[in-house]
N, C-alpha and C positions, 0 to 999 in steps of 0.2 A: 434565931427566932425569926428575924425578918425573911430569911430564905424560905422557912417553912410556910410563912404566910403567903409569900409570892407563889410558891409551888401550889398551895391549896387554891389560890386564886386562878392560876393557869389551869389546873385540872378541872375546876368549875366551868371556866370559859370553854375549854376544849369539849367537855361533855355537852354544854349548851349548844355549841356549834354542831356537833355531830347529831344531836336530837333534832335541831332545826332543819338540818340537811335531810334527815330521814322523813320528818313531817312534810317538808316541801315536796320531796319525791312522791310521797303518797298522794298528796293533794293534786299534783300535776297528773299522776296516773289516772285519778278519778275524773279530772276534767277531760283528759285525752279520751278516755272511754266514752264520755258523753259528747264527744265531737266539738269540744270547746277550746281547741288549741289556738284559736285566733282571737280569744277574749283578752281584755286587758289584765284580768286577774292571772290568766295562765302566763302571760308575758312577764308580769311582775314576779311571779313565782320562778320563772326561768332566770330572771336577773338575780334573784336571791340565791338560787341554786348555784349559779356560776360564781357568785361571791363566796359562798361557803366552800365550794370546791377549791377556789384559789387560796383561801385561808388554810384549809387542810393540806394543800399542796406545799405551801410554805412551811408548815409545821413538819412535813416529811423531809423536805430539803434540809432543814436545820436539825434533823435527827430528834425531833420532839414527839414524833408519832411513829408507831409501828407501821411496818410496810403493809401488813394485812388489814390495817384499819382504813376506813374511808377517808 
């Protein structure tokens, strides 16, 4: 029972990270198209994106994420 709860929590967290990564990429693209790459918002989004990438990379290293997933 406890393992099922932990797995469900992991899956929920993974989905949230993947969605946040996608949203962040989209926002960054919009700002870049508007020539706003040097804004504080863009730089904060870049930091968030790098954090999400790092987390997803760790999931891949430990075999918790499919290779074709982001």
